[in-house]
N, CA, C and O atoms as CSV, one atom per row, in Angstrom:
chain,resi,resn,atom,element,x,y,z
A,1,UNK,N,N,0.845,-1.179,0.000
A,1,UNK,CA,C,0.000,0.000,0.000
A,1,UNK,C,C,0.893,1.246,0.000
A,1,UNK,O,O,1.867,1.329,0.748
A,2,UNK,N,N,0.546,2.189,-0.837
A,2,UNK,CA,C,1.321,3.414,-0.966
A,2,UNK,C,C,0.913,4.401,0.130
A,2,UNK,O,O,-0.274,4.650,0.337
A,3,UNK,N,N,1.894,4.955,0.824
A,3,UNK,CA,C,1.619,5.853,1.949
A,3,UNK,C,C,1.961,7.306,1.605
A,3,UNK,O,O,2.414,8.057,2.469
A,4,UNK,N,N,1.746,7.707,0.341
A,4,UNK,CA,C,2.060,9.070,-0.093
A,4,UNK,C,C,1.293,10.111,0.718
A,4,UNK,O,O,1.834,11.168,1.042
A,5,UNK,N,N,0.038,9.817,1.046
A,5,UNK,CA,C,-0.811,10.782,1.731
A,5,UNK,C,C,-0.396,10.992,3.180
A,5,UNK,O,O,-0.860,11.937,3.818
A,6,UNK,N,N,0.469,10.130,3.715
A,6,UNK,CA,C,0.877,10.218,5.111
A,6,UNK,C,C,2.163,11.007,5.301
A,6,UNK,O,O,2.607,11.206,6.431
A,7,UNK,N,N,2.758,11.452,4.219
A,7,UNK,CA,C,3.987,12.232,4.321
A,7,UNK,C,C,3.682,13.604,4.906
A,7,UNK,O,O,2.594,14.135,4.682
A,8,UNK,N,N,4.628,14.198,5.659
A,8,UNK,CA,C,4.380,15.503,6.295
A,8,UNK,C,C,4.021,16.615,5.312
A,8,UNK,O,O,3.216,17.487,5.642
A,9,UNK,N,N,4.593,16.602,4.130
A,9,UNK,CA,C,4.274,17.642,3.145
A,9,UNK,C,C,2.814,17.545,2.703
A,9,UNK,O,O,2.159,18.572,2.524
A,10,UNK,N,N,2.302,16.346,2.527
A,10,UNK,CA,C,0.915,16.163,2.119
A,10,UNK,C,C,-0.044,16.565,3.238
A,10,UNK,O,O,-1.074,17.189,2.984
A,11,UNK,N,N,0.296,16.209,4.466
A,11,UNK,CA,C,-0.552,16.575,5.608
A,11,UNK,C,C,-0.551,18.089,5.794
A,11,UNK,O,O,-1.609,18.684,5.997
A,12,UNK,N,N,0.610,18.714,5.727
A,12,UNK,CA,C,0.700,20.164,5.862
A,12,UNK,C,C,-0.060,20.870,4.745
A,12,UNK,O,O,-0.757,21.853,4.996
A,13,UNK,N,N,0.068,20.382,3.522
A,13,UNK,CA,C,-0.652,20.971,2.394
A,13,UNK,C,C,-2.155,20.865,2.563
A,13,UNK,O,O,-2.884,21.806,2.251
A,14,UNK,N,N,-2.623,19.735,3.050
A,14,UNK,CA,C,-4.061,19.559,3.279
A,14,UNK,C,C,-4.576,20.509,4.342
A,14,UNK,O,O,-5.640,21.109,4.190
A,15,UNK,N,N,-3.816,20.642,5.419
A,15,UNK,CA,C,-4.224,21.556,6.495
A,15,UNK,C,C,-4.206,22.999,6.004
A,15,UNK,O,O,-5.113,23.772,6.311
A,16,UNK,N,N,-3.185,23.360,5.249
A,16,UNK,CA,C,-3.086,24.720,4.724
A,16,UNK,C,C,-4.249,25.045,3.791
A,16,UNK,O,O,-4.858,26.108,3.912
A,17,UNK,N,N,-4.562,24.150,2.869
A,17,UNK,CA,C,-5.656,24.402,1.946
A,17,UNK,C,C,-7.007,24.410,2.667
A,17,UNK,O,O,-7.900,25.166,2.288
A,18,UNK,N,N,-7.165,23.584,3.693
A,18,UNK,CA,C,-8.404,23.609,4.472
A,18,UNK,C,C,-8.566,24.954,5.171
A,18,UNK,O,O,-9.657,25.523,5.176
A,19,UNK,N,N,-7.492,25.462,5.757
A,19,UNK,CA,C,-7.561,26.767,6.419
A,19,UNK,C,C,-7.840,27.892,5.431
A,19,UNK,O,O,-8.620,28.798,5.722
A,20,UNK,N,N,-7.209,27.836,4.271
A,20,UNK,CA,C,-7.467,28.847,3.245
A,20,UNK,C,C,-8.928,28.795,2.813
A,20,UNK,O,O,-9.559,29.839,2.652
A,21,UNK,N,N,-9.470,27.604,2.624
A,21,UNK,CA,C,-10.871,27.459,2.244
A,21,UNK,C,C,-11.817,28.005,3.283
A,21,UNK,O,O,-12.800,28.663,2.939
A,22,UNK,N,N,-11.541,27.746,4.559
A,22,UNK,CA,C,-12.393,28.252,5.637
A,22,UNK,C,C,-12.329,29.774,5.701
A,22,UNK,O,O,-13.356,30.426,5.887
A,23,UNK,N,N,-11.146,30.343,5.550
A,23,UNK,CA,C,-11.002,31.806,5.591
A,23,UNK,C,C,-11.739,32.455,4.417
A,23,UNK,O,O,-12.426,33.460,4.600
A,24,UNK,N,N,-11.605,31.897,3.226
A,24,UNK,CA,C,-12.298,32.448,2.061
A,24,UNK,C,C,-13.807,32.343,2.243
A,24,UNK,O,O,-14.538,33.279,1.920
A,25,UNK,N,N,-14.279,31.211,2.758
A,25,UNK,CA,C,-15.714,31.062,3.016
A,25,UNK,C,C,-16.182,32.077,4.040
A,25,UNK,O,O,-17.222,32.707,3.848
A,26,UNK,N,N,-15.447,32.248,5.111
A,26,UNK,CA,C,-15.823,33.184,6.167
A,26,UNK,C,C,-15.881,34.610,5.630
A,26,UNK,O,O,-16.828,35.341,5.919
A,27,UNK,N,N,-14.883,35.010,4.856
A,27,UNK,CA,C,-14.876,36.359,4.293
A,27,UNK,C,C,-16.036,36.575,3.327
A,27,UNK,O,O,-16.676,37.627,3.354
A,28,UNK,N,N,-16.311,35.597,2.481
A,28,UNK,CA,C,-17.421,35.756,1.537
A,28,UNK,C,C,-18.758,35.779,2.269
A,28,UNK,O,O,-19.669,36.498,1.859
A,29,UNK,N,N,-18.891,35.016,3.330
A,29,UNK,CA,C,-20.133,35.046,4.107
A,29,UNK,C,C,-20.301,36.396,4.798
A,29,UNK,O,O,-21.414,36.917,4.867
A,30,UNK,N,N,-19.210,36.967,5.312
A,30,UNK,CA,C,-19.302,38.295,5.927
A,30,UNK,C,C,-19.704,39.350,4.906
A,30,UNK,O,O,-20.492,40.243,5.217
A,31,UNK,N,N,-19.179,39.256,3.706
A,31,UNK,CA,C,-19.546,40.210,2.651
A,31,UNK,C,C,-21.031,40.086,2.321
A,31,UNK,O,O,-21.727,41.093,2.185
A,32,UNK,N,N,-21.509,38.870,2.195
A,32,UNK,CA,C,-22.930,38.663,1.895
A,32,UNK,C,C,-23.793,39.162,3.046
A,32,UNK,O,O,-24.854,39.741,2.815
A,33,UNK,N,N,-23.352,38.946,4.283
A,33,UNK,CA,C,-24.098,39.430,5.439
A,33,UNK,C,C,-24.176,40.956,5.442
A,33,UNK,O,O,-25.193,41.526,5.834
A,34,UNK,N,N,-23.105,41.614,5.006
A,34,UNK,CA,C,-23.087,43.087,4.978
A,34,UNK,C,C,-23.963,43.659,3.875
A,34,UNK,O,O,-24.544,44.730,4.054
A,35,UNK,N,N,-24.077,42.970,2.729
A,35,UNK,CA,C,-24.842,43.534,1.626
A,35,UNK,C,C,-26.337,43.242,1.710
A,35,UNK,O,O,-27.122,43.828,0.966
A,36,UNK,N,N,-26.737,42.344,2.606
A,36,UNK,CA,C,-28.171,42.110,2.781
A,36,UNK,C,C,-28.770,43.249,3.600
A,36,UNK,O,O,-28.098,43.795,4.475
A,37,UNK,N,N,-30.022,43.614,3.332
A,37,UNK,CA,C,-30.616,44.778,4.001
A,37,UNK,C,C,-31.059,44.530,5.449
A,37,UNK,O,O,-31.557,45.456,6.088
A,38,UNK,N,N,-30.901,43.346,5.973
A,38,UNK,CA,C,-31.317,43.046,7.340
A,38,UNK,C,C,-30.260,42.200,8.024
A,38,UNK,O,O,-29.331,41.705,7.385
A,39,UNK,N,N,-30.413,42.039,9.337
A,39,UNK,CA,C,-29.474,41.259,10.134
A,39,UNK,C,C,-29.814,39.772,10.000
A,39,UNK,O,O,-30.855,39.323,10.478
A,40,UNK,N,N,-28.932,39.017,9.350
A,40,UNK,CA,C,-29.203,37.595,9.118
A,40,UNK,C,C,-29.370,36.817,10.414
A,40,UNK,O,O,-30.267,35.981,10.522
A,41,UNK,N,N,-28.518,37.079,11.396
A,41,UNK,CA,C,-28.588,36.340,12.658
A,41,UNK,C,C,-29.926,36.561,13.350
A,41,UNK,O,O,-30.542,35.609,13.829
A,42,UNK,N,N,-30.375,37.799,13.407
A,42,UNK,CA,C,-31.648,38.109,14.067
A,42,UNK,C,C,-32.813,37.460,13.321
A,42,UNK,O,O,-33.719,36.905,13.943
A,43,UNK,N,N,-32.790,37.528,12.002
A,43,UNK,CA,C,-33.877,36.950,11.209
A,43,UNK,C,C,-33.936,35.424,11.360
A,43,UNK,O,O,-35.018,34.854,11.499
A,44,UNK,N,N,-32.787,34.773,11.331
A,44,UNK,CA,C,-32.775,33.305,11.358
A,44,UNK,C,C,-32.975,32.762,12.762
A,44,UNK,O,O,-33.779,31.853,12.968
A,45,UNK,N,N,-32.250,33.311,13.729
A,45,UNK,CA,C,-32.267,32.731,15.073
A,45,UNK,C,C,-33.424,33.276,15.915
A,45,UNK,O,O,-34.179,32.505,16.508
A,46,UNK,N,N,-33.560,34.580,15.967
A,46,UNK,CA,C,-34.555,35.164,16.869
A,46,UNK,C,C,-35.968,35.136,16.293
A,46,UNK,O,O,-36.928,34.861,17.013
A,47,UNK,N,N,-36.099,35.421,14.991
A,47,UNK,CA,C,-37.426,35.446,14.366
A,47,UNK,C,C,-37.807,34.105,13.739
A,47,UNK,O,O,-38.914,33.957,13.221
A,48,UNK,N,N,-36.905,33.133,13.781
A,48,UNK,CA,C,-37.134,31.775,13.267
A,48,UNK,C,C,-37.576,31.773,11.800
A,48,UNK,O,O,-38.514,31.065,11.433
A,49,UNK,N,N,-36.904,32.559,10.969
A,49,UNK,CA,C,-37.216,32.645,9.544
A,49,UNK,C,C,-36.574,31.455,8.827
A,49,UNK,O,O,-35.403,31.496,8.450
A,50,UNK,N,N,-37.362,30.400,8.648
A,50,UNK,CA,C,-36.858,29.157,8.075
A,50,UNK,C,C,-36.505,29.332,6.599
A,50,UNK,O,O,-35.514,28.773,6.128
A,51,UNK,N,N,-37.299,30.094,5.881
A,51,UNK,CA,C,-37.029,30.298,4.451
A,51,UNK,C,C,-35.680,30.985,4.247
A,51,UNK,O,O,-34.905,30.589,3.377
A,52,UNK,N,N,-35.402,32.006,5.042
A,52,UNK,CA,C,-34.118,32.686,4.932
A,52,UNK,C,C,-32.983,31.758,5.346
A,52,UNK,O,O,-31.900,31.802,4.762
A,53,UNK,N,N,-33.220,30.927,6.339
A,53,UNK,CA,C,-32.213,29.956,6.757
A,53,UNK,C,C,-31.858,28.986,5.637
A,53,UNK,O,O,-30.692,28.633,5.462
A,54,UNK,N,N,-32.863,28.555,4.880
A,54,UNK,CA,C,-32.616,27.643,3.767
A,54,UNK,C,C,-31.870,28.344,2.633
A,54,UNK,O,O,-31.008,27.744,1.990
A,55,UNK,N,N,-32.200,29.606,2.389
A,55,UNK,CA,C,-31.494,30.367,1.354
A,55,UNK,C,C,-30.035,30.559,1.747
A,55,UNK,O,O,-29.142,30.386,0.918
A,56,UNK,N,N,-29.789,30.914,2.997
A,56,UNK,CA,C,-28.416,31.110,3.470
A,56,UNK,C,C,-27.651,29.783,3.450
A,56,UNK,O,O,-26.464,29.763,3.122
A,57,UNK,N,N,-28.308,28.688,3.792
A,57,UNK,CA,C,-27.653,27.381,3.746
A,57,UNK,C,C,-27.274,27.000,2.317
A,57,UNK,O,O,-26.174,26.500,2.079
A,58,UNK,N,N,-28.174,27.232,1.369
A,58,UNK,CA,C,-27.873,26.935,-0.034
A,58,UNK,C,C,-26.743,27.825,-0.541
A,58,UNK,O,O,-25.870,27.369,-1.279
A,59,UNK,N,N,-26.763,29.087,-0.144
A,59,UNK,CA,C,-25.705,30.010,-0.542
A,59,UNK,C,C,-24.362,29.570,0.053
A,59,UNK,O,O,-23.332,29.639,-0.618
A,60,UNK,N,N,-24.375,29.127,1.288
A,60,UNK,CA,C,-23.152,28.655,1.934
A,60,UNK,C,C,-22.596,27.422,1.225
A,60,UNK,O,O,-21.389,27.320,1.006
A,61,UNK,N,N,-23.470,26.495,0.869
A,61,UNK,CA,C,-23.014,25.310,0.135
A,61,UNK,C,C,-22.447,25.688,-1.228
A,61,UNK,O,O,-21.449,25.116,-1.667
A,62,UNK,N,N,-23.070,26.639,-1.890
A,62,UNK,CA,C,-22.563,27.102,-3.185
A,62,UNK,C,C,-21.171,27.714,-3.056
A,62,UNK,O,O,-20.288,27.437,-3.868
A,63,UNK,N,N,-20.979,28.538,-2.043
A,63,UNK,CA,C,-19.666,29.141,-1.811
A,63,UNK,C,C,-18.638,28.057,-1.505
A,63,UNK,O,O,-17.514,28.102,-2.006
A,64,UNK,N,N,-19.022,27.090,-0.688
A,64,UNK,CA,C,-18.104,25.991,-0.349
A,64,UNK,C,C,-17.702,25.183,-1.574
A,64,UNK,O,O,-16.539,24.805,-1.715
A,65,UNK,N,N,-18.648,24.918,-2.451
A,65,UNK,CA,C,-18.332,24.159,-3.659
A,65,UNK,C,C,-17.385,24.944,-4.558
A,65,UNK,O,O,-16.454,24.375,-5.128
A,66,UNK,N,N,-17.619,26.253,-4.686
A,66,UNK,CA,C,-16.742,27.088,-5.513
A,66,UNK,C,C,-15.332,27.123,-4.935
A,66,UNK,O,O,-14.354,26.993,-5.671
A,67,UNK,N,N,-15.226,27.298,-3.616
A,67,UNK,CA,C,-13.903,27.344,-2.978
A,67,UNK,C,C,-13.192,26.000,-3.120
A,67,UNK,O,O,-11.998,25.959,-3.414
A,68,UNK,N,N,-13.917,24.906,-2.913
A,68,UNK,CA,C,-13.310,23.579,-3.046
A,68,UNK,C,C,-12.834,23.322,-4.473
A,68,UNK,O,O,-11.767,22.742,-4.676
A,69,UNK,N,N,-13.610,23.746,-5.450
A,69,UNK,CA,C,-13.208,23.545,-6.843
A,69,UNK,C,C,-11.996,24.410,-7.183
A,69,UNK,O,O,-11.120,23.986,-7.937
A,70,UNK,N,N,-11.947,25.603,-6.636
A,70,UNK,CA,C,-10.804,26.484,-6.901
A,70,UNK,C,C,-9.528,25.933,-6.267
A,70,UNK,O,O,-8.455,26.028,-6.862
A,71,UNK,N,N,-9.631,25.368,-5.087
A,71,UNK,CA,C,-8.462,24.815,-4.409
A,71,UNK,C,C,-8.023,23.500,-5.055
A,71,UNK,O,O,-6.830,23.210,-5.145
A,72,UNK,N,N,-8.987,22.720,-5.497
A,72,UNK,CA,C,-8.662,21.435,-6.092
A,72,UNK,C,C,-7.887,21.645,-7.373
A,72,UNK,O,O,-7.515,20.676,-8.035
């Protein structure tokens, strides 16, 4: 069995790309939160707006897929 994925360079690269992906996702989510006309946290958590929660979840998955494809 080939143990290429267990080498320190591969592990470090995976961790680095994971961190870059999380940072890019976080920044893009903050930008989207700023450009929306209302407070997303208040609408989703306090007012229990399920429709907005589903839209934000779909948007988050879309951003994640784009970031993953760009890193890959």
